[in-house]
Residue, then its C-alpha position, 0 to 999 in steps of 0.5 A: x549472873x551478873x557482871x560487876x566491873x573490877x576497876x583493876x581488871x575490867x569487867x569479869x564474870x562473877x558466879x551468882x551469889x544467891x540461892x540456886x533455884x531448881x527447875x523442873x525438866x521440860x516435858x518432851x512431846x513427840x510430834x507425828x507427821x501427817x500424810x499429805x495428799x500428793x499434788x501434781x504439778x505441771x512442769x513450767x514451759x521451757x524458755x524459748x527464743x526465736x531464731x531467724x535465719x536468712x540466706x542469699x543466693x546470687x546467680x552471676x550468669x556473666x561470670x560463668x561466660x567469662x570464666x568459660x572463655x578464661x579456661x579456653x584461653x588457658x587451655x589453648x595457651x597451655x597446649x601451645x607452651x606444651x608443644x613449643x617447649x621452653x628449652x629453646x628460644x621463646x620465638x621458635x618453633x612456631x606450632x599450630x593449635x586449633x588451625x592457627x600459629x603460635x609461639x610460646x610467648x604468644x601461649x603464655x600471654x593466652x594463658x595469662x589473660x585467660x587466668x585473669x579472666x578466670x580469677x575475675x569470674x570466680x570473684x564475680x568481679x564485673x569491673x575485673x572482667x571488663x578490665x581484662x576483656x578490654x586488655x584482651x580486645x585492645x591487644x587483639x585489635x592491634x595484633x589483628x591490624x599489624x599482624x606483620x609486626x608480631x609475625x616473628x615474635x608471636x606468629x600471630x595470624x589475623x584470623x585468630x586475632x579477630x577471634x580473640x577480639x570477638x571473645x573480648x567483646x563477648x566478655x565486655x558486653x556480657x559483664x556489662x549487660x547481663x543482670x545478676x540474680x539474687x534469691x533471698x529466704x528467711x526462716x524463723x524457728x523456736x528453739x529452747x534456750 
């Protein structure tokens, strides 16, 4: 086959003009597959990664003591409010709990400080425990020294106020002096990808 350019139409495919030569058919060969012995291939080892896990446990024994004092104040305050009731004046009636006189107002104050101490203990906050311990201590010292001033509104007795001063001192000292322990563990393990 030859391509001859036609100036008017562009290059076109022209049929051959010479003699046609016949060729003999190509002989076909049959190929037989030979058996190849099987070779055992060891599986490739699985890709692995090393995973390191670490955990730290902290033990705050000071928070346990602060929380116990907070729960005790909440319980006493709740008992006082339940016995005094909320349907009348907050200063009347005066009820006795643990052998000491209280009003509903004093019960709310005790429960409020107890809740603050419990939250500080649950958060393991030394600063919060020290702060609310100092608030309790200062208020209790003022109440112990000036019981006559709070006789009508709180019915606070000097003995109970000094008991609260002792509880506040325990909260502050425990928060300042008891060390916190922490243990740390690390484990390494190979895991497939």
